[in-house]
C-alpha positions in Angstrom: 0.0 0.5 -0.1 0.7 3.7 -0.3 2.4 5.7 2.5 0.3 8.6 3.9 1.7 11.9 2.9 1.9 14.8 5.0 2.7 18.3 3.7 5.5 19.9 6.2 3.1 23.4 6.9 0.4 20.6 8.5 3.0 18.1 9.7 2.1 19.6 13.7 -1.3 20.2 13.4 -2.1 16.5 12.5 0.2 15.6 15.6 -1.8 18.1 17.5 -4.7 16.7 16.4 -3.9 13.0 17.0 -2.7 14.2 20.6 -5.6 15.3 21.2 -7.6 12.2 20.6 -4.9 10.6 22.3 -5.7 12.4 25.3 -9.7 11.9 25.1 -8.0 7.8 25.1 -6.1 8.3 28.9 -9.3 10.4 30.3 -10.5 6.7 30.6 -11.7 6.4 35.2 -10.8 3.0 35.1 -6.9 3.0 34.4 -5.6 3.1 31.2 -6.2 2.1 27.8 -5.5 -1.1 26.6 -7.4 0.3 23.4 -8.2 3.4 21.5 -11.6 1.9 22.5 -11.4 2.4 26.2 -11.8 6.5 25.8 -14.9 7.3 26.1 -17.6 6.5 28.7 -21.3 6.5 27.6 -23.3 9.5 29.4 -25.9 8.9 27.7 -26.4 5.1 29.5 -26.7 4.8 32.3 -24.2 2.9 34.8 -25.3 -0.8 35.1 -26.1 -1.3 31.5 -22.2 -0.2 30.6 -21.2 -2.4 33.4 -22.7 -4.9 31.5 -21.3 -4.1 28.6 -18.0 -4.2 29.6 -18.9 -7.7 31.6 -20.5 -9.0 27.4 -16.9 -7.7 26.5 -14.8 -9.6 28.2 -17.1 -12.3 28.1 -17.7 -12.4 24.5 -13.7 -12.3 24.6 -14.0 -15.0 26.6 -16.5 -17.6 25.4 -17.3 -16.3 22.7 -21.3 -15.9 21.7 -22.6 -19.1 21.6 -20.7 -20.2 24.6 -22.2 -16.9 26.8 -25.2 -16.9 29.0 -27.0 -14.4 30.5 -26.3 -16.0 33.9 -22.2 -15.4 33.2 -23.2 -12.0 32.3 -25.1 -10.8 35.5 -22.1 -12.7 37.2 -19.8 -10.8 35.6 -21.3 -7.6 35.8 -21.6 -8.2 39.5 -25.7 -8.0 39.3 -28.5 -10.2 39.4 -29.0 -12.1 36.8 -33.5 -10.2 36.6 -30.9 -7.0 36.3 -29.1 -8.6 33.5 -32.9 -9.0 31.9 -34.1 -5.5 32.4 -32.1 -3.8 30.8 -31.1 -6.1 28.1 -34.4 -8.5 27.3 -32.4 -11.1 24.7 -28.4 -12.4 24.4 -28.9 -10.4 21.4 -29.5 -7.2 22.3 -26.0 -7.6 24.6 -24.0 -7.7 21.7 -26.0 -5.4 20.2 -25.3 -3.1 22.6 -21.3 -4.0 22.0 -21.8 -3.3 18.7 -23.8 0.3 19.0 -20.9 1.6 21.9 -17.9 0.5 20.1 -19.7 2.2 17.0 -20.7 5.0 19.4 -17.1 5.4 20.6 -16.3 5.4 17.3 -17.6 8.4 16.1 -16.8 10.6 19.0 -13.5 10.5 18.6 -14.9 11.6 14.6 -16.1 14.8 15.9 -13.5 15.5 18.6 -10.9 15.7 15.5 -13.4 17.6 13.8 -14.4 20.0 16.5 -10.3 22.8 16.2 -10.0 25.0 14.2 -7.2 23.8 12.3 -7.7 23.6 8.6 -10.3 21.0 7.6 -7.6 19.1 5.2 -6.4 18.4 7.9 -8.8 18.0 10.3 -9.6 14.9 7.1 -6.7 13.2 6.9 -6.1 13.0 11.5 -9.4 11.0 10.7 -9.6 9.2 7.9 -6.1 7.8 9.9 -8.1 7.8 13.0 -11.6 5.9 11.6 -8.8 3.4 9.4 -7.1 2.4 13.0 -10.4 2.4 14.8 -11.7 0.1 12.6 -8.7 -2.1 12.1 -8.0 -1.9 15.6 -11.6 -3.2 16.6 -12.0 -6.2 13.5 -8.2 -7.1 15.4 -9.3 -7.0 18.9 -12.4 -9.6 18.7 -11.7 -11.1 15.7 -13.3 -14.4 16.0 -16.8 -13.1 17.2 -17.1 -10.9 14.4 -17.4 -14.2 12.2 -20.3 -15.5 14.6 -21.3 -11.9 15.4 -22.7 -11.4 11.8 -23.9 -15.1 11.9 -26.4 -14.4 14.5 -27.6 -10.8 14.5 -26.6 -10.2 10.7 -30.4 -8.7 9.8 -30.1 -5.8 13.1 -26.4 -5.1 11.8 -27.5 -4.7 9.0 -30.2 -2.1 9.4 -27.9 -0.3 12.1 -24.4 0.2 9.7 -26.5 2.3 7.7 -27.4 4.0 10.8 -23.8 4.3 11.8 -22.0 5.1 8.5 -25.2 7.9 7.9 -23.8 10.0 11.0 -20.2 9.0 10.2 -20.5 10.4 6.6 -22.7 13.2 8.8 -18.7 14.3 10.9 -16.9 14.3 7.5 -20.0 16.7 6.2 -19.9 18.5 8.7 -16.0 19.3 8.6 -16.4 19.7 4.6 -18.7 23.1 5.2 
């Protein structure tokens, strides 16, 4: 693949934008991030929902979707299984919650890069690099689950993927305006 060429006049601006992205990543209250996806807590959702999704990510990585049970999820989150069902009536919704949160974090990162007063071309370049890296990292870190997710929740994912891509397109379009 061809290397990314950055004009000298934009090197410093891109460095500042990528530094801001790293600063966001370091704001995680649970300690240092091991993944750029750990960079933000979704403030619009209750902590209990986040705890369940955190547990789901751990269990999905450890066991995969088909072997993860709602009982395992409740135990790992330190809550009763009934509480788990209040937030996620079925296991497929837990998996979709994990995917929704992942996509929310990608959009948040892109929005943070898009908002500085730097030139549009500098922000767009940094946004494209960040998006590719975020998507690559997500695929790399969850490779074993991707095919299983596709098989189990493929119709739901296909519908929501359009929404996720439209939301990302809107962030990029705002930079171009």
